[in-house]
TORBADREN-883302 format. One record per residue: x, y, z of N, C-alpha, C, O in turn; residue in three letters. Coordinates in steps of 0.001 Angstrom, whole numbers, plus 500000, padded with zeros to 6 digits. Layout:
XYZXYZXYZXYZALA...
% end
This chain:
500830498805500000500000500000500000500871501255500000500552502236499328MET501994501223500768502883502383500812503488502663499451503596503816499033ARG503886501589498754504456501755497421503411502278496430503731503053495528HIS502162501845496607501096502309495728500937503824495806500864504499494779THR500883504351497017500727505794497173501995506542496772501923507697496353PHE503137505907496894504374506534496427504334506736494918504663507810494413THR503924505685494203503784505799492747502722506839492394502909507635491473ILE501602506830493131500516507768492864500987509214493020500726510052492157TYR501686509506494131502156510873494374503208511276493354503261512429492928LYS504029510337492970505071510625491987504447510981490629504866511943489984TRP503453510211490203502809510472488924502009511779488956502002512529487980GLU501335512048490080500567513284490176501485514493490205501143515544489663MET502648514355490830503590515467490907504085515857489517504370517027489261ARG504187514879488623504645515178487269503627516039486522503992516775485605LYS502352515951486910501312516731486236501109518084486900501156519120486237ILE500882518075488210500587519339488887501844520145489183501753521313489561ILE503001519545489018504245520281489249504608521198488100505476522058488248GLY503963521031486961504214521860485784502909522556485410501949521905484998ASN502879523885485555501616524599485342501133524492483905499928524492483652TRP502062524402482963501646524257481567500947522918481351499931522841480660ARG501502521865481949500886520549481804499556520485482552498607519851482090LYS499494521139483702498239521186484457497148521873483643496015521395483582THR497497523001483014496545523729482189496099522879481004494918522853480658LEU497061522179480381496743521365479205495841520188479554495003519787478746ALA496008519635480748495243518451481133493866518817481685492868518200481314VAL493804519812482565492557520084483274491682521147482608490459521004482602PHE492265522198482052491474523324481579491331523394480063490246523680479555LEU492406523139479345492376523342477902491305522511477195490557523069476393LEU491193521191477455490133520428476785488731520941477114487861520990476245PRO488518521324478385487206521831478777486887523144478076485753523363477650ALA487887524023477955487668525310477290487372525104475810486509525776475246ILE488092524170475178487849523888473765486448523312473548485765523683472594LEU486022522407474429484668521861474313483612522936474533482589522967473850LEU483872523816475495482932524905475775482800525817474563481698526235474206LEU483931526121473936483886526953472735483133526250471613482375526878470875ALA483347524938471490482714524180470412481194524172470551480484524373469565ALA480686523943471764479232523856471924478562525222471874477345525305471707ILE479347526306472016478766527626471826478800528051470364477978528858469931ASN479746527514469607479803527801468175478797526935467425478269527350466393VAL478527525728467938477627524800467267476244525393466989475743525218465878PHE475594526090467939474285526682467633474341527676466480473432527728465652PRO475426528474466428475561529428465333475690528705463997475118529127462992LEU476448527609463999476626526835462777475301526216462335474955526256461154LEU474556525639463297473256525051462965472299526112462419471571525865461457MET472305527275463031471434528349462569471823528798461161470958529085460333ASN473118528856460898473586529279459575473207528252458509472787528618457411TYR473357526963458836473030525930457871471546525898457549471153525569456430LEU470712526244458548469259526157458346468647527444457793467634527396457094SER469261528609458105468652529876457702469537530705456790469054531629456136THR470831530391456733471746531205455938472260532407456684472983533223456112GLY471901532543457970472356533669458778472876533130460105472469532065460568HIS473788533896460702474393533416461940473483533629463141473445532783464034LEU472754534732463185471996535048464379470485535068464178469744534826465130GLN470005535350462966468568535543462766467790534255462982468259533164462659SER466595534403463534465694533273463735464407533600462996463620534418463472ARG464174532984461851463069533401460983461698533020461533461406531843461744PRO460867534024461762459504533820462249458570534654461379458821535834461136VAL457494534033460914456484534742460127455225534908460970454664533924461454THR454784536144461145453595536451461945452474536851460991452627537781460199VAL451350536146461071450230536338460147449120537137460822448644536778461900ILE448716538224460171447580539044460622447751539437462094446868539203462920ASP448896540034462398449218540373463791448354541525464283448202542514463566ALA447787541434465473447043542559466046447994543679466461449198543465466601PRO447440544870466656448271546015467041448986545769468359450128546193468541ASP448316545085469281448931544849470594450194544004470472451161544236471198SER450201543027469563451387542183469419452533542964468783453686542788469177PHE452243543819467812453293544644467218453916545560468271455134545731468311ARG453076546143469118453588547003470185454388546196471201455403546666471716GLU453929544985471486454644544111472419456025543757471885457001543758472635TYR456111543456470592457391543129469971458336544324470041459522544165470329ILE457816545509469780458659546718469808459192547013471204460257547615471346ASP458462546595472235458868546904473613459682545796474272460182545976475383SER459823544643473598460524543496474201461933543400473626462114543340472410ASN462930543385474515464326543341474078464662542042473347465495542044472441ASP464025540936473728464357539655473113463880539543471666464293538634470946LYS463015540460471239462552540414469854463682540700468873463585540337467701SER464758541350469335465891541649468454466604540377468002467360540415467032SER466379539241468691467029537988468312466294537278467184466736536222466730MET465163537848466718464342537200465699464215538096464471464177539322464578TYR464150537470463322463838538165462073462369537892461761462014536808461298THR461525538884462020460081538695461922459585539217460578459858540353460191ILE458853538363459883458188538744458637456704538917458920456034537976459345THR456183540138458681454775540416458925453989540091457669454347540550456585TRP452936539315457791452174538853456632450681539044456887450184538744457973MET449980539543455888448524539688456014447857538331455812448489537372455369THR446569538270456145445845537003456001445730536608454530445780535424454196LYS445575537605453647445483537298452218446804536720451703446805535763450928GLU447925537303452135449235536788451718449456535376452253450036534533451569GLU448993535120453480449134533785454061448312532759453291448757531630453088ALA447103533151452857446275532231452077446919531920450731446836530794450241GLU447568532933450128448262532695448859449446531760449056449710530903448212ALA450166531920450175451285531034450465450806529619450735451452528652450329LEU449667529492451423449139528162451726448752527417450451448814526189450401ALA448354528165449423448013527524448150449248526929447479449147525946446745ASP450418527528447733451680527006447198452274526054448241453139526438449028ASP451805524835448233452178523868449275453675523577449290454257523415450362GLU454305523507448125455742523214448070456565524297448742457518523996449461GLU456204525570448513456937526669449134456740526672450648457679526945451395GLU455539526374451098455271526323452538456103525235453207456714525464454251THR456123524051452599456911522941453151458386523276453141459102522961454092VAL458856523923452060460281524262451963460692525220453080461748525048453688ARG459857526232453352460192527195454394460183526555455777461040526858456607GLN459229525682456026459168525027457332460307524033457506460808523857458616MET460723523378456422461868522469456501463148523215456841464042522666457484LYS463233524480456406464411525295456706464368525869458120465298526551458552LYS463274525583458837463205526014460237462264527157460496462121527578461644GLY461613527678459472460723528823459684459502528413460500458969527314460344ARG459071529322461374457902529107462233456850530152461871457176531311461615VAL455590529734461853454481530630461516453628530864462759453288529927463482PHE453287532139462995452464532518464147451137533070463625451122533985462802ILE450032532513464105448701532927463669447843533243464884447883532520465880LEU447061534328464808446212534741465923444760534390465613444289534556464488PHE444067533904466634442673533503466499441850534227467547442209534240468725GLU440744534832467123439834535533468038438405535231467610438029535496466468ALA437605534678468519436245534247468200435265534793469242435544534790470441LEU434114535261468757433044535712469638431833534815469481431426534521468356GLY431249534374470582430124533431470519428867534120469992428511535219470417GLN428201533434469046426956533976468471425716533207468916424599533694468743THR425889532020469481424727531265469939425113529859470344426275529467470237GLY424121529090470815424317527703471193423136526882470709421980527282470850ARG423440525743470144422420524888469543422521523501470157423619522966470313ILE421377522918470505421366521565471043421838520584469980421517520732468800SER422605519576470405423059518557469462421878517788468871421955517320467735LYS420774517652469637419590516968469109418993517759467955418539517187466963ASP418999519104468098418468519936467025419335519835465781418824519849464661ALA420629519734465969421537519591464833421302518261464136421306518190462908VAL421096517193464929420831515879464331419530515897463539419444515323462454ALA418507516569464100417229516668463400417379517455462100416786517112461078GLU418181518514462162418440519318460965419136518491459898418833518632458713TYR420072517624460302420803516795459346419877515822458645420102515500457479SER418826515335459331417893514374458722416914515062457755416485514473456762ARG416576516310458066415498516953457323415953518043456364415118518682455724ASN417271518273456249417721519438455483417389519317453994417341520329453294ARG417153518072453489416841517898452074415345517753451818414931517465450695ASP414529517953452862413096517732452713412323519000452365411097518983452256ASP413049520091452193412394521339451807411670522032452940410793522854452673GLY411996521737454219411306522370455327411868523787455537412914524136454989HIS411171524582456323411575525961456588412834525986457446412947525232458412THR413792526866457087415050526980457822414807527687459149414248528783459183VAL415227527060460237415057527648461564416195528624461865417194528681461148SER416015529399462958417034530338463365418324529607463753419427530063463450MET418164528465464431419344527709464845420119527203463631421349527244463613GLU419395526726462616420063526245461414420798527370460702421895527173460180GLU420186528551460683420817529694460041422112530078460770423119530405460141GLN422063530032462114423257530336462895424371529342462597425536529725462501MET424022528079462451425020527051462183425664527261460821426864527040460654LEU424860527691459842425394527940458503426357529126458514427400529093457861TRP426005530159459249426772531399459204427974531397460151428807532300460086GLU428073530406461019429175530381461991430517530172461296430632529389460353ALA431531530891461783432892530698461269433556529476461889434432528862461280ASP433137529124463100433647527932463763432668527512464846431807528288465259SER432809526279465297431917525745466332432730525085467436433900524750467252THR432076524901468606432726524299469764431696523467470508430605523954470806TRP432025522222470812431091521348471523431281521475473024432406521503473522GLU430146521554473748430224521705475202428912521270475846427871521872475581GLU428941520236476687427798519799477498426529519583476674425471520091477045ASP426605518853475582425445518537474781425006519639473837423976519509473175GLY425766520723473762425428521835472883426586522095471922427732521735472188TYR426256522723470811427263523199469876427258524722469920426256525359469595ILE428387525297470326428516526748470404429017527266469067429970526721468508LEU428394528298468554428795528884467276429561530189467522429228530957468424THR430574530422466716431435531596466886431657532277465543431616531649464486TYR431891533580465620432291534346464448433661534972464711434022535231465860GLU434414535211463649435736535818463773435612537261464232434692537972463827ASP436551537697465086436568539060465613437970539630465512438939538904465285MET438062540933465685439365541560465842439985541077467146439312541052468177ASP441270540691467115441897540053468274441880540961469496441454540533470569PHE442331542197469360442405543095470514441021543403471079440841543471472295ASP440038543592470182438660543836470649438127542643471419437448542798472434THR438438541447470929437969540228471592438578540088472986437885539730473938CYS439876540369473102440554540260474405439984541279475381439701540958476535VAL439818542505474909439291543551475790437868543222476233437525543436477396GLU437033542706475332435652542329475685435645541180476686434812541146477591SER436577540236476523436655539102477451436996539574478854436431539072479826ALA437919540542478981438277541065480297437121541866480900436938541853482118TYR436344542556480075435195543305480587434141542364481170433521542659482191GLU433952541215480491433000540231481023433508539622482320432733539388483247GLU434806539367482386435375538840483629435227539858484753434986539488485902LEU435371541133484424435213542178485448433791542204485995433573542570487150ALA432809541810485153431408541763485586431045540432486238429888540215486598GLU432018539543486392431767538257487043431265537182486115430805536138486579GLY431339537402484819430862536417483848432068535617483325433147536160483089LYS431846534337483159432909533486482600432241532337481840432366531167482202ASN431527532714480773430718531737480038431332531374478681430638530890477787ASN432621531610478543433345531249477315432748531925476081432737531345474995HIS432254533149476250431687533862475107432772534267474126432521534377472926LYS433987534490474636435091534898473777436235533879473903436549533394474991TYR436832533580472771437974532652472757439099533280471932438883533751470815ARG440287533276472501441452533826471798442607532839471903442659532006472808THR443514532953470971444686532086471008445755532561470038445459533166469007GLY447006532274470387448128532522469486448659531152469088449225530442469919MET448484530775467834448823529453467329450219529479466713450537530362465917LEU451044528510467083452410528402466564452483527158465688452262526046466167VAL452791527341464405452889526233463461454358525986463125455097526915462801PHE454765524734463206456138524353462871456134522941462301455138522224462395TYR457247522555461716457392521215461141457818520264462253458952520335462729ASP456914519371462672457238518478463786458270517423463399458769516704464265ASP458596517319462114459648516396461691461008517045461601461999516376461309GLY461069518346461850462331519091461782462742519512463179462016520248463849SER463902519050463622464404519424464942464627520938465022464354521554466053PHE465124521535463931465385522975463897464090523760464091464040524700464884THR463049523370463365461770524073463467461158523919464857460614524873465413SER461252522712465411460703522468466749461408523321467807460759523936468653TYR462758523353467747463507524111468746463237525605468623463177526306469633MET463075526101467401462772527518467225461393527847467790461213528887468422LEU460420526963467564459082527187468109459108527218469638458465528065470257ALA459856526289470245459960526255471703460664527504472237460273528045473271GLU461702527960471530462426529137471979461571530389471853461611531258472724GLN460794530488470772459901531637470594458854531674471703458541532737472240PHE458319530511472039457345530460473132457951530933474438457328531691475181ARG459188530477474724459828530846475988460221532327476012460097532984477047ALA460694532855474874461186534233474842460065535260474752460093536272475452ASP459074535005473892458060536012473598456631535541473853455795536320474311LEU456346534276473562454966533808473659454408533858475061453291534333475268GLY455178533369476039454659533289477409454403534674478008453496534833478825ASP455180535662477614455024536999478198453923537824477574453553538870478108GLY453390537370476446452366538150475752451063538220476551450361539230476499TYR450737537158477288449501537152478088449540538240479152448557538956479346SER450664538366479838450789539407480867450710540796480247450139541715480835SER451283540941479060451222542235478371449779542596478028449372543745478198TYR449001541620477545447595541868477211446796542261478448445937543141478391LEU447085541601479564446367541930480797446631543373481212445709544093481595LEU447885543791481135448236545148481549447707546207480588447326547299481010ASN447683545878479270447306546875478279445811546898477984445246547969477766GLU445162545741477973443753545657477573442833545211478703441613545232478546LEU443389544813479821442565544296480915442425545239482078442309544798483222GLY442433546557481806442350547527482899441040547395483681441027547550484902SER439946547112482983438656546971483676438672545781484622438104545836485713SER439320544715484203439408543516485044440290543776486253439961543361487364TYR441409544462486045442319544767487157441658545719488147441794545544489358ILE440937546738487639440271547713488521439160547072489344438829547547490430GLU438586545988488819437514545311489571438064544360490628437303543718491351SER439375544273490713439985543410491726440556542130491174441053541300491934GLY440498541950489877441063540741489271442516540928488902443077542014489048GLY443113539866488427444510539937488015445434539883489210444967539914490348GLY446717539805488985447682539725490090447825541071490798448086542083490149PRO447658541095492108447848542328492872449334542679492961449704543853492977ARG450162541670493017451612541853493071452260540584492529451595539556492403TRP453511540643492216454238539469491739454698538657492939455544539105493713GLU454152537491493087454478536668494229455910536151494107456321535663493054GLN456653536268495194458025535761495260458876536294494111459692535567493545ASP458680537571493770459422538124492642460922538119492906461713538067491964ALA461326538171494174462747538216494506463211536935495191464237536923495870PHE462453535862495010462814534584495613463738533835494661463285533380493611ASN465030533692494995465963533029494068465625531567493852465907531026492783PRO465028530914494836464680529503494687463653529324493578463797528440492733PHE462603530172493578461598530095492512462193530447491163461807529876490143ASN463127531380491151463777531774489900464535530593489300464496530376488089PHE465225529832490149465957528654489670464990527607489141465210527042488070VAL463920527344489884462967526319489467462292526664488146461985525770487357LEU462057527947487898461388528340486665462256528073485435461737527872484337MET463571528072485622464472527949484472465136526583484349465538526195483251ASN465261525845485451466091524642485429465478523507484607466218522703484040ARG464150523421484527463538522314483787463944522357482316464376521347481760ALA463806523517481692464184523648480286465697523544480122466178522940479163ASN466450524133481058467908524120480959468476522713481134469354522301480376ALA467987521979482119468488520618482346468147519701481181468941518841480802ASN466949519894480612466566519065479465467468519347478268467833518426477536ALA467832520619478063468739520952476975470141520435477218470790519921476307GLY470613520573478462471962520109478794472073518593478736473155518068478473ALA470969517873478977470995516406478935471316515883477543471735514735477396ALA471125516704476525471434516269475166472934516270474882473387515552473991ARG473707517057475615475116517218475263476092516909476391477116516269476151SER475802517348477615476790517263478689477149515825479075478335515560479272ILE476203514870479199476605513518479617477666512887478713478701512433479200PRO477420512855477413478412512266476505479656513120476419480740512603476151SER479523514424476641480683515302476627481614515006477802482833514982477634MET481053514783478977481880514463480148482598513130479970483783513014480285LEU481888512126479466482509510823479244483578510921478152484639510305478260ILE483297511691477111484267511869476022485546512505476537486640512036476224LEU485424513562477319486609514240477842487367513346478818488597513317478815LEU486627512618479651487289511714480594488090510651479864489236510372480215MET487474510058478842488203509000478122489421509562477411490466508913477364TYR489297510777476849490440511380476167491615511561477137492756511245476798TYR491335512066478331492405512245479334492973510898479774494187510732479897CYS492073509938480008492520508637480520493352507898479482494394507326479804ILE492887507912478228493640507175477212494983507846476934495970507152476688TYR495044509190476967496307509901476742497296509610477857498461509320477589SER496845509685479110497732509444480238498139507978480331499276507667480684LEU497209507076480012497546505654480041498613505327479005499553504582479283SER498461505888477813499452505652476769500810506210477169501847505624476860ALA500798507355477864502070507979478258502697507263479448503897506988479449GLU501893506964480457502469506437481697502789504943481639503635504470482396THR502131504198480759502402502760480645503080502436479318504211501952479295ILE502381502706478205502889502278476896504184502982476525505150502335476121ALA504209504316476661505416505052476290506579504712477207507710504538476753SER506290504618478512507355504273479461507884502866479205509083502616479334SER506999501959478847507433500596478519508250500573477236509248499858477143ARG507821501364476237508524501388474956509911502009475081510853501567474423SER510040503039475928511335503702476085512279502961477023513468503275477083SER511766501997477744512587501250478685512587501810480092513186501228480997GLY511906502959480286511896503574481614511120502707482602511468502640483781PHE510072502045482123509289501187483008510134500021483516509914499505484612LEU511092499622482705511988498536483124512764498930484370512880498148485314THR513292500138484368514086500606485509513241500717486767513685500378487864LYS512004501203486589511124501329487756510767499963488311510730499763489525VAL510505499028487416510068497712487842511185496916488516510906496000489289TYR512462497257488230513591496565488859513815497010490299514621496419491018LEU513097498056490721513156498496492113512315497551492971511647496675492422THR512324497697494284511523496810495152510014496985495032509255496300495718PRO509571497899494165508132498126494001507517496964493223508028496582492170ILE506424496404493738505782495262493093504970495708491880504649496885491714SER504653494729491043503839495017489861502467495531490263501957496462489640LYS501857494948491291500539495370491739500550496826492215499656497601491877GLN501567497190493000501662498564493495501894499545492354501332500640492339ALA502728499142491398503032500014490264501781500301489435501492501452489107LEU501044499241489100499855499416488279498747500147489034498069501005488468LEU498564499809490303497503500449491078497772501938491253496859502755491141THR499015502287491526499371503696491684499139504490490409498585505589490440GLY499569503923489286499365504608488016497886504689487665497430505698487128LYS497137503637487965495699503649487688494986504707488522494086505381488020ALA495371504863489782494771505889490627495026507284490079494148508146490105LEU496243507495489581496564508801489001495707509068487770495145510153487621MET495607508080486895494836508238485663493366508522485982492761509405485374VAL492795507785486922491387507969487295491182509337487937490199510016487639VAL492089509750488808491964511054489475491954512185488466491105513074488529THR492894512153487538492978513217486537491730513216485647491201514278485319VAL491263512027485259490073511951484431488845512523485113488083513269484499GLY488645512178486384487478512662487117487558514170487356486570514884487187VAL488744514651487753488895516088488013488661516888486736488018517937486778VAL489166516413485609488943517122484349487463517169484001486982518183483497SER486726516078484264485289516056483990484536517002484923483610517689484490ALA484923517045486193484272517941487150484523519402486776483611520227486823VAL485769519715486404486085521079485958485236521444484751484723522559484658VAL485089520502483828484274520744482632482818521004483007482188521911482463THR482280520205483939480883520407484337480666521807484909479693522477484562TYR481572522251485788481374523562486388481583524690485390480968525748485525PHE482433524490484394482530525466483316481216525543482545480757526631482194LEU480611524382482283479319524358481601478239525014482464477364525712481950MET478306524790483758477333525368484683477381526894484642476349527552484513PHE478592527449484752478728528905484724478378529462483346477804530546483240PHE478723528727482298478374529169480958476866529237480778476356530150480128SER476146528269481354474690528278481262474103529512481938473201530145481391SER474600529857483109474033530985483856474447532332483279473867533363483619TRP475454532321482400475810533548481694475089533669480360475178534699479692LEU474372532613479970473694532563478675472283533135478802471302532403478662ASN472175534434479067470862535046479274470068535162477981468838535127478013ARG470746535299476843470038535371475559470147534019474883471015533803474037SER469258533110475262469312531741474746469217531708473235468447532448472623ASN470017530833472648469856530546471234468780529486471078468559528677471979SER468117529493469941467074528484469704467664527089469644466952526106469848ALA468958526990469365469606525686469250470604525458470385471417524536470315TYR470553526276471412471571526233472447471586524886473154470541524347473518SER472798524348473344472948523113474103473174523401475583473229522476476394MET473306524674475937473443525079477329472453526197477632472861527344477815LEU471150525883477687470163526920477974470393527542479348471048526959480212PRO469845528723479524470009529446480781469334528713481938468186528286481817PHE470048528565483066469449528048484290469806526626484662469108526019485475GLY470888526059484087471289524694484444471518524583485945472225525401486534LEU470916523564486563471091523402488013470767521966488407469710521438488061PHE471698521337489139471476520009489704471331520133491212472048520903491852LEU470409519380491769470264519360493224471450518634493856472270518043493154THR471534518683495178472648518037495869472722516543495605473808516009495380GLY471575515855495627471572514412495389471936514100493941472640513127493674SER471459514922493005471809514706491603473305514902491375473937514131490652GLN473865515936491996475295516199491835476130515071492438477153514690491871LEU475703514535493582476420513430494209476381512186493319477402511524493138LEU475214511868492765475106510723491863475950510923490613476536509972490097LEU476014512157490127476851512448488965478319512169489271479013511556488460LEU478795512610490424480205512409490794480517510927490976481573510459490550LEU479609510190491605479827508750491800479880508030490461480743507181490238ILE478952508372489571478925507733488246480174508064487449480714507197486762THR480642509309487529481867509699486822483075508942487363483929508501486594LEU483146508791488686484274508094489297484322506630488857485377506131488466LEU483198505957488919483159504542488534483404504387487033484069503442486607ILE482870505308486236483107505264484789484580505464484478485120504820483579SER485235506356485217486667506584485014487475505335485360488437505009484664ALA487092504634486429487772503383486791487640502353485665488610501689485301CYS486425502231485121486211501263484046487011501632482804487666500772482215LEU486968502897482397487686503309481199489198503194481390489921502852480454MET489672503480482597491097503305482874491526501855482740492583501568482178GLY490717500941483252491057499525483148490943499011481713491682498111481315MET490012499584480932489922499228479509491213499629478792491763498857478007VAL491683500834479069492930501300478448494116500439478885494946500069478056CYS494203500118480171495306499282480663495256497902480019496291497345479652PHE494037497345479881493906496012479285494363496018477831495004495071477377ALA494034497088477096494483497196475709496003497289475644496640496635474818ILE496570498098476511498036498267476527498730496961476889499763496629476307ILE498182496223477832498803494969478262498634493873477208499415492923477140PHE497594494035476390497339493022475367498264493198474165498623492222473506ARG498645494434473881499452494742472701500830495241473122500998495774474219LEU501809495065472246503168495463472593503673496627471755504343497525472267ARG503349496609470460503830497689469611503066498977469908501845498966470065ARG503805500092469984503193501377470337502142501794469307501112502365469668MET502399501510468024501442501881466981500118501146467165499049501735467006GLU500192499864467499498969499086467725498211499583468949496980499628468956ASP498961499954469984498335500442471212497539501722470938496374501825471321VAL498167502688470280497503503966470006496280503757469129495236504363469371ILE496394502912468119495277502679467209494083502070467931492943502475467706MET494345501100468797493258500443469514492675501325470618491487501221470925ASN493484502180471209492974503091472231492053504148471619491174504675472301LEU492249504455470359491439505485469715490075504969469262489174505763468993GLN489916503651469176488625503100468744487490503495469692486469503985469208VAL487606503312471024486527503770471913486296505274471823485162505732471962PRO487364506056471592487220507505471470486325507856470292485456508719470410LEU486526507202469164485691507446467985484241507059468259483322507770467851VAL484031505937468946482670505495469259481950506494470165480759506751469989LEU482674507054471130482054508029472036481750509321471300480760509983471610ILE482581509700470326482291510887469517480990510697468739480157511602468690ILE480814509516468129479549509224467445478385509275468429477303509767468106PHE478622508762469631477564508781470660477203510214471030476033510523471255GLU478200511085471094477967512490471438477008513138470445476033513773470847PHE477280512979469147476413513591468139475048512905468084474038513552467806PHE475015511596468348473739510901468364472830511379469477471622511506469278GLY473389511645470645472575512072471783472051513492471630471024513837472215ASN472748514328470844472279515700470644470890515703470012470035516514470368ILE470677514780469065469410514762468335468505513623468779467522513316468103PHE468819512993469903468013511862470363466799512349471144466963512977472190ARG465574512076470662464386512566471367463850511600472417463115512014473314PRO464207510316472320463583509302473164464458508943474350465656509225474369SER463839508316475336464576507831476498465309506538476150465033505912475126ALA466241506149477009467025504939476768466174503693476973465292503664477832ALA466446502670476177465792501381476369466449500646477536467589500943477895MET465746499706478117466268498991479288467572498261478971468458498186479823SER467699497726477767468910496979477400470140497867477337471260497377477481SER469954499171477123471102500080477002471843500251478322473012500636478330GLU471184499972479421471834500129480724472769498964481046473408498953482099TYR472852497994480154473769496874480340475024497013479479475906496157479537PHE475117498076478683476278498293477814477296499157478547477002500312478855LEU478487498631478834479497499401479578479815500737478903479836500834477676PRO480059501750479710480363503129479308479109503805478724478732504890479167VAL478465503173477737477221503738477203476176503852478305475412504817478334HIS476136502886479206475146502945480282475403504122481217474466504673481795ASN476676504513481368476987505680482198476439506953481566475908507821482260SER476572507060480245476038508229479550474529508299479719473980509369479978ILE473853507158479572472399507132479712471974507457481152470970508135481368MET472741506971482126472404507252483525472598508735483839471755509342484499LEU473703509325483370473932510754483598472848511571482900472396512589483425ILE472436511126481728471329511789481027470060511753481876469355512757481979ARG469767510614482480468596510503483360468732511406484577467745511973485047ASP469956511540485088470178512404486257469864513851485909469224514548486697ILE470300514312484750469997515683484334468499515884484120467954516940484443PHE467845514873483576466404514988483322465569514758484570464378515068484584LEU466187514213485630465445513907486851464587512673486729463635512511487492GLY464903511774485769464102510565485541464811509293486006464354508189485713THR465923509440486728466673508264487157465906507518488254465095508097488978TYR466185506234488351465652505420489442466826504801490187467902504621489616THR466624504478491453467714503907492249468105502536491727469267502143491834TRP467155501802491164467492500491490595468486500647489448469444499881489349GLN468264501632488582469188501861487472470532502366487959471574501998487418ARG470509503206488976471774503720489525472632502571490033473817502494489710VAL472046501673490827472798500538491357473208499579490240474333499079490234PHE472312499323489306472620498394488220473818498877487413474763498118487193LEU473789500123486972474848500654486114476177500705486857477194500248486337VAL476178501249488053477439501435488765478038500119489250479254499934489206ASN477189499205489713477722497906490158478263497117488970479317496491489070ILE477546497145487843478019496452486651479372497005486201480280496239485878LEU479506498321486179480759498923485719481918498678486682483045498447486244ASN481655498726487983482750498529488937483195497070488941484376496788489144ILE482267496139488720482640494725488625483507494481487391484509493769487467VAL483125495068486256483923494924485044485308495553485210486305494999484746LEU485366496705485870486665497351486110487552496473486978488750496355486720ALA486974495852488009487755494984488895488252493750488143489395493337488336PHE487424493162487300487845491985486529488973492339485564489907491557485392LEU488892493520484930489959493945484039491251494214484813492343493944484313LEU491126494747486033492318494964486862492975493638487200494199493523487139LEU492180492631487555492743491308487843493407490729486603494449490080486697LEU492808490962485448493386490479484200494743491120483940495684490453483510LEU494834492411484204496121493101484023497159492599485025498327492421484680CYS496729492372486260497657491889487283498226490514486931499389490223487209MET497395489676486319497830488317486005498515488203484649498986487129484275SER498570489317483909499183489280482591500686489052482690501361489704483487SER501214488129481883502647487845481887503399488713480888504615488879480991LYS502665489272479913503320490044478865503141491541479026503758492313478292ASP502325491965479952502020493381480050503206494244480389503265495401479973GLY504152493713481133505311494500481544506532494204480685507647494602481023MET506322493504479575507438493104478722507937494274477902507150494990477283THR509260494469477900509878495525477121510420494928475831511136493928475855HIS510071495552474694510526495075473392511750495877472972511696497105472912ILE512816495214472689514050495855472224514418495310470855513765494394470354SER515466495870470241515879495423468927516364493988468954516234493267467965GLN516902493585470038517430492231470115516422491212470556516770490036470668GLY515200491589470812514178490648471256513369491230472385513119492435472417GLY512947490374473329512123490856474443512866490674475738513715489797475892THR512509491549476670513113491475477994511974491390478984511322492394479271TYR511729490213479506510599489940480399510977490362481809511824489749482458ASP510314491445482275510631491971483592510274490992484689510950490909485715LEU509190490242484458508785489292485477509841488228485697510109487855486839GLY510450487726484617511467486671484746512749487223485357513447486513486081LYS513064488479485070514323489033485545514344489180487053515405489310487662SER513162489157487650513121489363489103513137488069489868513198488074491098ARG513084486953489158513068485669489855514471485269490270514659484212490872LYS
% end
């Protein structure tokens, strides 16, 4: 045990004793990844719209209140809004190919609906009308209302008929009725957002527009058009918990954690493996190839102590680099006040204490497994070229996993939690989403730690792992000590 910690301290001193190497190992990869995921949204936006910052939104038949709301909202500057009349929208709808093309490129369409109730008709009367409409009988008032209605709504055995209204007039009339204590659904309003549900770009833009501008429009309408309702005692008297930081975090973390779950889990595993495979190749393969490992092994230090000490160093550096990366992502999220529609780090990322603890435990066990995978590859192969080539194979697979998870909409299947390393990514993803279960936590971590221990035993029992290859043949360190 004493020799193990001696090797561990010696290897760690080589890294933290040189500030340039410390920066290269702990900070530089994290900074490069942070830069990459902040440039990625701009690239996606450029590929889909042809512009770096604009977010194309078409607003159809916008009421005056919405135009004024857009002019007064700072976040509207992040969008390129095309104002379109209802006639222009109908002409565009007739050109189905052009409509599909624009939505495929990520464009979102906003349409306003305002309806005023004109009457209510019993469903029995409608059924009777349907049976007799060809018999030449006299048209009733109810039948005439049904013919002239712009839209209908079913409610409690009746069909409510509505006519189109001016949006602002409809909203103001609805608040006046509420001020008088009436709430009979005489007026219906809505802001409809149309997007291509098969396009990730279009979906994300629609969600971002809702978060940036859509949700705040209701409060604006209340303040501007609902004065009668507010004066009668309705509406919010004050903003509850307006200065409560806990509520502020909760309002933002759901969307932020869901966005971060697409990128951060595979990013942490990717960075950890990169550090572990680089250090493993340097501390074992390179030292063995240069003959330096031979000199160390000829000392009274045992093979078990040598490997365990080096493995502890590799795991420590891998975990610390991942933790540093997570906190860089955390601070980057909270500085991202102007969210991009494609942002992988939305504003408000936050893990609770239990989530953060589970994340650290999963990272530690994953680092142990990946370290033992690298050691097993190195012990299996002797030529340095073969070692590097085989160590890079898992790195390439994790890179593919990273891009796959960015666009993955579904949850992991049960079988995925049995795949080493991949199961850690899925578990960390569940932790960010808050959908993890304790059964999955124990299953993934116990499976990975058992595999890491078996690989460690395999390395310990290897007869060729410590063999030095020279021009004249091989020099078996194990035999030289007998």
